[in-house]
N, C-alpha and C positions, 0 to 999 in steps of 0.2 A: 504493500500500500504506500502511496506517496505521502510524504510527511505533511503535517498540518502546521500552520495554515498553508493553503495552496498558493503556488506562485502566481497562477492566473485562474480565478474562479470561473472565467468564461463569460459569455454574453447570452443570458437566458431568453427564451421567448416569453413575452408578456401578454399573450392573447388570453390566457386563462389558467386557473390553478392546475387542471389536469395536464395541460401541455407543459407546464413548468415542472410538475412532478415527473413526467415522462422524460423530460430533458435531464433532470438530475439522475434518473436511473441510467440513462445512456452514458452520462459522464463517468459513472462508476461501475460500468457494466462488468468489468473484470472481477472485482471483489464481490459484486452482487451475484454473479454467476457461480462463483465458488461457494458462496453461502447457500445458494439454492440447491446446488448439487449435494452439499453436505446435509442439508435439511432433508432432501429426498432419501439419501442413504440411511439416515437415522430413523426416519419414520417408516421406511420400507422394512428395515430390520424389525422394528416394533410390530409391524403388521403381520409379519411371518411368524413371530414367536408363539402366539396362541395356537396356530395350526400345527407347528412342530411339537408343542407341548401335548396337544391331544393325540397326535400320532405316536409320541413316545409312550403315553399311558396305554393306549391300545396295544402297542407292541409288547409292553411289559406284561399286560394282562394275558396276552395270547401266547407269547413265546418265552416269557420270563426274562432273565438277564442275558439276552442274546445279543448278537452283533447289531441287529437293527436298533435295539434300545440304546446301545452305546453310541452308535452312529448319530442317532437323534440327539442324544445328550451332548455329543461333541459339537454338532451344528448349533445347538442352543447356546453353548458357551461361546462359540465363535461369533454368532450374531450379537451376543451381549457385549463382547469386546469391541466389535466394529461399531455398534450403536453408541457405546460410551465414548469412543474416540471421536466419532463424527459429531456428537453433541458438544464435546469439549472444544474441539477446533472450530465447529460451526458457531458457537457462542462468541468466540473471538472475532470472527468475520461479521457476525450480526452487529456487534458493538462498533466495529470499524465502519460499517455501512451507515450506522446511525450518526457517528461523529462526522464522517465525510460529508453527508448531506446537510447536517446542521451547521457545520463550520462554513461550508460553501455558501449557504444562505446568509449566514452572519457576515461573511466577507462581502457578499454582493450588497447587502444593506449598508455596510460600512463604506464601501467604495462609492455608492450612490450619495450618501450623506456628505462624504468628503468632497465630491465633485459638484454637488448641487448648489453650493453657496447658499444665498438667502432664499432660494426657491423652496428648499425643504421646509423651512419654518413658515413660509407663506402658504403652503398647501396642506401641511400635516401638523397636528399638535405633537408636542414632545413625547407624550405618553405613547402614541402610536409607534413612533420610531423606536423607543426603548423596548416596548413590548415585542416588536418584531424580532429583536435580537435576543431578548431575555426569555421569551416564551414561544413565539411562533416558529422560530428556526428549529427549536428542539422538537416541536410537534411534527414538523416536516420530516426531520430525521428519524423519528420514531416509526414511521411507515416502513422504512427500509430495514429496520431492526426486526420487525415481525414478518416481513414478506417471505423470507426463506422458510420459516416454520409453517406459514400458511400453505405455501405451495407443496411442501413436504407432506402436510396433512391431507391435501387433496389427493396426492398420489397414493398415500397410505389408505385412504378411504376406498379408492378404486381397487387396490390389491385386496383389501379385506372383503369387499363386496364380491369379487371373483371367487375368492377362497370359500366364502360362505355359501355361494351358489353351488359350488362343487360339493360342499358338505351337505347342504339341504336347500332346495329351491325355496320353500316357504320362509326359512330363516334368512336366506339371501335377499328375498324380496322385502322382508321387514327392514333389513339394513339399507337397501337401496331407496326405499320410500320413506322410512322413518327419520333418518338423519336430515334429509332436505326439508322435511316438514318442521323439524326442530329448528333448523337454521332460519327458515322463513319466519317462523313465529318470533324468534329473537330479533330478526331484522325489522319487524314491525315497530320496534321501539327506537330504531336508529334515527328516523326523521325527527321525532320530537326531541330526541337527545341533541341532535345537531342544531336545531333551532335554539334550544336553551343554551348550548355552548356558545353560539354566535352572540346571543344577547349578553351572556356573562363576559365574553371577551370584549365586547364593546364597552360595557360598564367598567371593566377593569382598566382598559386603555384610558378612559376619561378620568378615572381616579388617579392613575399615574401622572397624567398631564396636570391635573389640579394640584397634586402633591408637589410636583416639580415647580410649578409656578408659585405656589405658596412659599416653599423653601427659598427660592431665588429672591422673592420680594419680601422676606420676613422682616428685614430691617426697616423697610419703607412702611410695611403694614403696621409695625409697632409705632412708628412715628405718627401715623394718621389715625391710630386707634382702630384699625380694621382687622387686627389679628383674630379677635373672637368671631367676627363675621366669616372669615375664611376658614377658621377651624370648624365652624358649624357647617359650612358647605362641604368640607372634606368629610366630616362625620356623616352627613346625609348621603353622600355618594358612596362612602364605604359600606353603609348599611344596605344600599341598593346592590352593591357588589355581593355582599353576604347573602341577600335574598336570592339573587340570580344563582349564586353558587349552591344554595340549598335546593333550588329547583333542578339544577343539573344533577346534584347528588341524589335527589329523589328518583329521577328517571334512571340514573345509573344503578341505584340500589335494586330497582325492579329488574333491570337487565341482569345484574349479578345473581339475583335470586332465581330467576328463570333459567339462567345459564346452568345452575345446579339442579333445579327441579326437573326441567324437561329432559335433559340427558339421563337423569336418574330414573325417570319414568320409563324412558326407552330401555334402560338396562333391565328394569323389572319385567317389562313385557317380553323382552327377548329371552331372559332366563326362564320365565314361566313357560313360554312356548317350548324352549329347549328341554326343560325338565319333563314336560308331558310327552314330548316325542321320545325321550330316552326311556320313559316308563312303557311306552307303546312299542319300544324296540325299533323305532324308525331310525334313531341315531345311536351310536355307541357311547359308552361312558366317556371315552376320550373326546369324542366330538361334543359332548355336553360341556366338558371342561373348556374346549375351544370356544364354544358358544359364549360361555361366561367371560372368557378372556377377551373376546372381541367386544362384548357388551361393555366391559370395563375400559378397554382401550379406546373405543370409538368416542367416548366422552371427551377425550383429549383433542381430537380434531375439531369437535364442535366448539370447544373453548377457544382454540386457536382461530377458528373462523370468526367467532364473536369478537375476539381481540383485534383481529384484522379489520373488521368493520368499524370498530371504535377508533382505531388508529387512523384508518383512512378518512374517517369523518373529521377528526382533529387535524389531520394533515391538510385536508381540503380547506378548512377554515384558516389554518396557519398560512398556507400558500397564498390564499387570497389576500391576507394582510401583508405578507412579504411583497407580493406583486404590487400592492398599493403604494409601497415605499419605492420600489424599483421603477415605477412609472413616472416618478417625479422628473420633470425635464430639467437637466442641470442648467445653471446659469452659463452664459457665454464663456467658454474656456479660452485658454491661450492658443494662439495660432503658432504653428511651427516657425522657428527662426529662419529667416531668409537672408540675413546679412551677418557677416562676421563681426564680433565685438571690436570696437575701436581700441586703439592702443591705450595702456594705462596712462592716467593723467589727463584724460579727456574731460572737458567740462560737462556737467549735468545741468540741463536747462529745461524749465517748464515754459514752453512757448506761449501759453495762454496768458500767464501772469507776468512773465519776464523774470521770474526767480531763477538765479544762476548761481551754481556752485562751482567755482574754479578749483583746479587742482591745488592741493597742498594748502588750502585755506579753511579756516574755521569761520563759518558764516551763521549768523542768527537771523531768523525770519520772525518778524513781529507783525501782528495783525490785530485790529480791533475785534475781529471775530475769530476766536480760537479754532472753531470748526473749519473756517476757511483755510487757515494756515496748515492745519493738520491734514486737510484734504489735498493740499499741494504736495506735502511730503508723501502721502499715500500714492499719489499719481506718479511721483518721481521714482518710487520703488516698484512701480508697475503692479499695483494691487487693485486696480480698477480697470480691468480690460474692457468693460462695456463702454467706457468713456474715453478710451485711449485715442480714438480717432478724432473725437470732438475736442479733446484737451491734450494735444500731442506733447510728448516729452522726448527730448533728444539727448543722446550721449555721444559727444564728439560729432554732433551734426547728424547722427543716425537716429531715426525714431526707435525708441526702446520697444515699440510694438513689433519691429522687424527683427529683434534680437532673440536668441534662444533664452527662454526664461530661466532654465537651470543654470546656464553660464552667467546670466545677469545676477542671479541670486548670490553667486560666489563673490561678486564685486560690489554689489549694492545691498546693504542691510538696513532694514527699518526697525527701530525700537519704538513701540507705541507708548502712549501715555498710560494705557491700562494694560499692564503686562500679564501674560498668561503663564502661570507656573503650574507644573505638573507634580504628581506624587512621585517620590523617589528620594534618593540621597541629595543633600545639598551640593555635593561635588558634581554629581551627574547633572543636576539642574544647571550648573554654571558651565561645565565643560561639555558642550554639546557635541564636540568632535571626538570626545573620549581619549584625549591625549594623556591624561593622568599626570600632568605636570603640576604638582602642588605649589611650586614656587610661582608659576604663572597665575594660579588661582589666588594666591595671597596678594599678588600685585594687583589683580583686578579688583579684589575686595578692598584693598587700600584706596585705589583710585575712586571707587564708588562710596568710600567711607562707610563700609558695611561690616566692620569688625564685630559690631554688636550682634549681627545675625549669626556669625560663626560661634560666638561665645554663648548665645542663648539657645543654640541647637545642640541637643545631646549628641556627643561623639563628633562634634564639629562637622567637617566636610563629609564624614561617613554617616551623619545623623539623617534620619528620615524626615522629609517634609510631607505633610498631608496634602490632599487634593487642593489645588489652587493656592497652596501655601497659606492655608488659613491660620496656622499657628503664628504667622508673622503679622505685624502691623502693616498698614497701607504704605508707610514710608519705607519699611524694611523690604516689602515686596518690590517696590519701585527701585530701590538700590540694588537688589539682587538682579533684577532685569537689566539695569545699567551695567553692572559688572559683567553679566553674560554677554552683552553687546560689545563691550570693550575687549573682552577676552577673545571674541571672534576676530577682532582687528581687521575689518574689511577695508578695501580700498576707499570706498565711499560709505560713510555712516550717517544715517538720518535719524535724529533723536527728536521725539515729540514730547515736549514738557517733561524732561527727565528728572526735574527736581520739584515738581508741583506739590508733592505730598510730604516734603521734609521741612524742618525748621530753617530759619535764616542762617544760623551758624553752620549747619551741615551743608546748606546750599552754597554758601561762600567757599567752603573747603572743596566741595565737588567741582565747582566752576573752575577754581584754580588748578586742580589736579587734572581736570578734563583737558584743559589747554595744553598742559605738559604732555599728557598721554597722546593727544591727537595732533601735536605739532608736526607739520610736514605731511599730514594726512588730510584728505578731503572730508569735511564734516559740515553738516547742516543741523542746527539746533532750533527747533520751533519753541520759542519762549518769549515772554515779555518781562522777565525778571531782570531788574537792573544789576543784580548780583552776578548774573551770567553775562549780560550784555557788556559789562565793563571789561570782560576778558577776551571777547571774540575779535577776529580781524576785521570783520565787516558786519554791519547790520543792514538788512533790507526790510523796508517798511511796506507792507501790503495794505492798500486802501482801495475799497470798491473793486476788488478783483485785479488790481494792477500794482506792480512795484512802483512807488512814487518817489522813493528816496533810497540812496545807498551811502554808506560811509560809517566811520566809527561812531559809537554811541554818543560820545561827548559832542561831536559835531552836529549830530541830528538834534540833540537837546538844545544846542545854541542856534540852530537854523531859524531864519525868519522867512518861512515859506507858508503857503496856504495849508500844507499838510502838517506843519509843525505842532499846532495846538492838538491835533488828533493824536500825534505820536506821543506828545507829553501826557495827554490824558490816559493813554494805554499804559505806558511805563510808570506813570505817576500812581495809577491805581495799584499796581503791583508793589510799588514802593510803600504806599500807605499800608498795604496788607502786612508788610514785614516790619512796620514801625510800631514799637511798644508805646505805652501810654505817655512816657516822659518825652516822647518826640524824637528820639534819636533812632536812626535805622537800627534794626535788630543786630546787624552784623557789627555795629559800632557800640552797641549798648554795653553797660558794665556787665562783667561776667557774673553769672549766677548759676542757677540749677541747670541751665541749658548748655553750660560750657562743655560738658562732655560730648555734646553733639549727637547723642543717641536718642533723644526724645523727639518724636515726630509731632507734627502739627495735628492736634486731635480733630480739628474741623476738617482738615484735608483728609485725615484718615477715614472719617465718617463718610465723606463723599466718595473717597476712593473705594471703600468697602462696598458701597452701593453699586458702583460701577462694576466691581469684580463679581458681585452676585448676579448681575444681569446676564442673560443668556449670551454666551460667547459667540461672536460672529465667525463665519467660515469664509475663507477667501474663495473667490469665484473660480479658482483653478485648483484648489485643494493643496497648494504647496505651502510649506512652512518656511517662508522667507522672512517673517518677522522675528526679531531677536527676543 
């Protein structure tokens, strides 16, 4: 069997669940065929055992301990060994088929989510996507787990019917007609069970969505007093899921009870007829034993058939949900590169606004609208392919839309204002290339003034961070992300508000160290903080979608132009935010409790946490180019 996860899960048909399930079967036909053959061998051996047992009894009664009896006993032993071996190996292949189909479905869902961008959240609630991986994919795989036993049971049923007809036509007819009657009776419950399973699955998906939304917005809900309202909604939906689950369990209980009752009744009828025929002399004692053996054995195929029907029902529901996710049309992806990358040192230019980052310079981009300046940086890193033609960006005069995106990612890295941290060790979170150089890690931590993060994490770089780095404050998360971006050390680094969630002392130190770290490297910093602007080579002021001024921060402050008051208003607002009550800029204020530089701005932390808790965006091409 090929290792999991699969290198390529393939491109499935999305016309319907049956077509999808058949496609999965064809994709793993090899291990599925082996499982079916082993299932046939196991059940065929089981089907022949009652016949040989009756024959051995009759031989012993007629000839005593003669060669015929020993031959029959040897065949019984051989069939038992073969059946046991086929069952053991077959179970392994059954599980492999289950895992292969389940993981293939999970990978397909994951690939669709990765490449769909914002389209997935626009079309489907979060709960549907989560349930497709956590529940539906497993239900799809379960079908292939039981398929081999079901086919083996059908073959065994045919063998048993033939042998019973040879033994006695009336008993053979009872087998041929009785078992299908039992199966049809059990199948009558499948339709209502399927309807209730679909209803329960829908309610469960809505519950997952509601829970995800509530957890993501818990901080905001507490702030507006809406926590109790959402808790009540979740409680109501959970009770609905419980009621739907009880309805499924009720139907399932009837199915399970009849699965025992009807085959048991069949056994009683078959044994009763066989006993009377034995008393009449129509069949021998050995054949009576064979009749009882078949009556007991044939309940097993009935159970497997019922199990198959239930698994097929669940797989049909699960495949429908999986296809619903796979049908989401991805956002416009990246086009293949058509032009070679320009030589290192080429300027990066946003043609729409005039923002220009020349080689070996540290440039700051200031705007009255922070979203506008952040959007420029996003375009320059080519994270908005849908608008790349309307708002062209060039590298060395070549449109970045014509460059290979993977190669561009090696040279241009974007570090956003809202960093995305993952679970794992702190060292692995920082060292994305896995070089394992602790000296470089310490240097990046120093540059980002994040020693307190290492000290507060148990085991330092080997310490585990929880999902989204929730054990860290907003400022700590931001500084870890900055250290990660600096450790990558790309040719062109684009930083969006890298110090917005830290206090003024820390911001001043980071600004100074950032200049030293990126001296001679091409860097754009989106910020309006005077503590950072004082250190950059050039400030570009963006007003009404156009760069209206360029130059050092001090020159822009002293300028007497139409845009000057707007610039002063933007940077002055940031200056006021970092000024304590006594009127001095925080960076110049007397040293106090904040001198250690490890206390983050609580207001910024609060806002930062709200942003972090919001559903993370997915790039429209699925590539992880942000630092």
